[in-house]
N, CA, C and O of each residue as an XYZ file, in Angstrom:
216
protein
N     104.661     68.045    193.026
C     103.988     68.212    194.296
C     102.486     68.280    194.026
O     102.028     68.976    193.120
N     101.754     67.557    194.820
C     100.296     67.574    194.695
C      99.642     68.261    195.894
O      98.431     68.482    195.907
N     100.441     68.591    196.884
C      99.999     69.395    198.019
C     101.256     70.025    198.606
O     102.347     69.847    198.066
N     101.116     70.743    199.683
C     102.307     71.363    200.267
C     103.207     70.351    200.964
O     104.343     70.677    201.309
N     102.720     69.117    201.180
C     103.523     68.098    201.857
C     103.620     66.775    201.114
O     104.343     65.884    201.559
N     102.919     66.614    199.998
C     102.906     65.335    199.297
C     103.267     65.513    197.824
O     103.057     66.569    197.228
N     103.817     64.438    197.263
C     104.186     64.463    195.847
C     103.932     63.091    195.236
O     103.819     62.091    195.945
N     103.846     63.060    193.930
C     103.808     61.817    193.171
C     105.093     61.755    192.349
O     105.781     62.765    192.204
N     105.422     60.584    191.813
C     106.645     60.422    191.056
C     106.314     60.074    189.615
O     105.509     59.182    189.347
N     106.939     60.781    188.701
C     106.898     60.409    187.290
C     108.334     60.454    186.771
O     109.119     61.313    187.172
N     108.663     59.547    185.897
C     110.032     59.464    185.400
C     110.013     59.016    183.948
O     109.259     58.119    183.571
N     110.843     59.644    183.148
C     111.060     59.200    181.779
C     112.560     59.052    181.573
O     113.333     59.963    181.873
N     112.952     57.927    181.073
C     114.354     57.726    180.724
C     114.394     57.176    179.302
O     113.378     56.744    178.759
N     115.579     57.201    178.713
C     115.724     56.767    177.335
C     116.860     55.772    177.217
O     117.869     55.873    177.915
N     116.684     54.814    176.329
C     117.779     53.913    175.983
C     117.963     53.979    174.467
O     117.012     54.209    173.720
N     119.188     53.773    174.038
C     119.481     53.859    172.615
C     119.426     52.471    171.989
O     120.038     51.526    172.488
N     118.694     52.361    170.902
C     118.558     51.119    170.141
C     119.558     51.189    168.983
O     119.336     51.906    168.007
N     120.651     50.445    169.095
C     121.695     50.464    168.066
C     121.230     49.904    166.739
O     121.693     50.340    165.685
N     120.329     48.952    166.775
C     119.862     48.330    165.531
C     119.038     49.310    164.708
O     119.264     49.460    163.508
N     118.077     49.982    165.354
C     117.206     50.928    164.643
C     117.706     52.367    164.706
O     117.086     53.263    164.133
N     118.819     52.594    165.394
C     119.450     53.917    165.488
C     118.469     54.983    165.998
O     118.283     56.029    165.376
N     117.846     54.684    167.155
C     116.925     55.661    167.732
C     116.853     55.470    169.243
O     117.213     54.420    169.775
N     116.378     56.514    169.918
C     116.164     56.459    171.357
C     114.753     55.951    171.636
O     113.802     56.324    170.949
N     114.629     55.111    172.631
C     113.331     54.552    173.012
C     113.019     55.015    174.436
O     113.790     54.741    175.356
N     111.893     55.715    174.625
C     111.555     56.195    175.966
C     110.961     55.090    176.845
O     110.283     54.185    176.358
N     111.226     55.186    178.119
C     110.649     54.305    179.119
C     110.012     55.192    180.182
O     110.667     56.087    180.714
N     108.746     54.953    180.495
C     108.021     55.776    181.455
C     107.701     54.969    182.701
O     107.399     53.778    182.633
N     107.776     55.646    183.840
C     107.440     55.035    185.115
C     106.701     56.074    185.941
O     107.018     57.261    185.874
N     105.730     55.643    186.712
C     105.039     56.593    187.582
C     104.500     55.894    188.818
O     104.245     54.690    188.823
N     104.338     56.679    189.848
C     103.738     56.220    191.094
C     102.754     57.304    191.504
O     103.163     58.374    191.956
N     101.473     57.042    191.353
C     100.443     58.047    191.611
C     100.017     58.129    193.075
O      99.107     58.887    193.411
N     100.654     57.370    193.934
C     100.311     57.431    195.355
C     100.934     58.669    195.982
O     102.135     58.904    195.848
N     100.117     59.455    196.664
C     100.621     60.656    197.342
C     101.475     60.238    198.535
O     101.031     59.470    199.388
N     102.703     60.749    198.589
C     103.601     60.367    199.678
C     104.394     61.566    200.164
O     104.875     62.374    199.369
N     104.525     61.670    201.473
C     105.363     62.724    202.044
C     106.835     62.459    201.745
O     107.590     63.394    201.479
N     107.250     61.193    201.786
C     108.656     60.873    201.545
C     109.077     61.265    200.127
O     110.213     61.691    199.918
N     108.185     61.126    199.163
C     108.504     61.538    197.792
C     108.716     63.046    197.741
O     109.639     63.521    197.079
N     107.876     63.794    198.428
C     108.026     65.258    198.466
C     109.355     65.638    199.110
O     110.037     66.544    198.630
N     109.729     64.959    200.186
C     111.000     65.263    200.857
C     112.180     64.956    199.942
O     113.149     65.714    199.899
N     112.101     63.852    199.217
C     113.188     63.497    198.291
C     113.311     64.523    197.169
O     114.422     64.911    196.806
N     112.182     64.965    196.616
C     112.221     65.994    195.573
C     112.822     67.289    196.100
O     113.608     67.946    195.416
N     112.447     67.647    197.319
C     112.971     68.885    197.894
C     114.485     68.788    198.102
O     115.214     69.731    197.794
N     114.953     67.665    198.615
C     116.396     67.484    198.799
C     117.127     67.460    197.462
O     118.224     68.008    197.352
N     116.539     66.837    196.447
C     117.136     66.821    195.111
C     117.261     68.249    194.577
O     118.306     68.631    194.050
N     116.193     69.032    194.716
C     116.198     70.408    194.216
C     117.224     71.258    194.963
O     117.920     72.066    194.347
N     117.324     71.089    196.269
C     118.314     71.847    197.051
C     119.727     71.476    196.630
O     120.588     72.347    196.506
N     119.969     70.196    196.412
C     121.289     69.755    195.968
C     121.646     70.304    194.597
O     122.778     70.727    194.363
N     120.683     70.295    193.704
C     120.897     70.850    192.372
C     121.192     72.342    192.455
O     122.086     72.838    191.770
N     120.452     73.051    193.281
C     120.658     74.499    193.469
C     122.074     74.762    193.986
O     122.768     75.640    193.473
N     122.505     74.001    195.002
C     123.853     74.177    195.563
C     124.922     73.905    194.503
O     125.915     74.627    194.412
N     124.709     72.861    193.708
C     125.680     72.507    192.688
C     125.790     73.578    191.611
O     126.889     73.897    191.157
N     124.661     74.128    191.208
C     124.656     75.123    190.132
C     125.045     76.519    190.591
O     125.722     77.249    189.868
N     124.617     76.890    191.794
C     124.773     78.282    192.214
C     125.627     78.457    193.473
O     125.788     79.575    193.962
N     126.164     77.377    193.990
C     127.052     77.451    195.146
C     126.324     77.686    196.382
O     126.931     77.774    197.449
């Protein structure tokens, strides 16, 4: 969150390289402030909370 109503997106994921036997990170980001991103993060967090704590 970059304000009380806006957020930016950053993401890191990994893929496994079988040849070199290591994980390779992939980074993605969207630095544009968006209300929809903040709403999605909030819904994700609420869902995670419900799943973990009922």
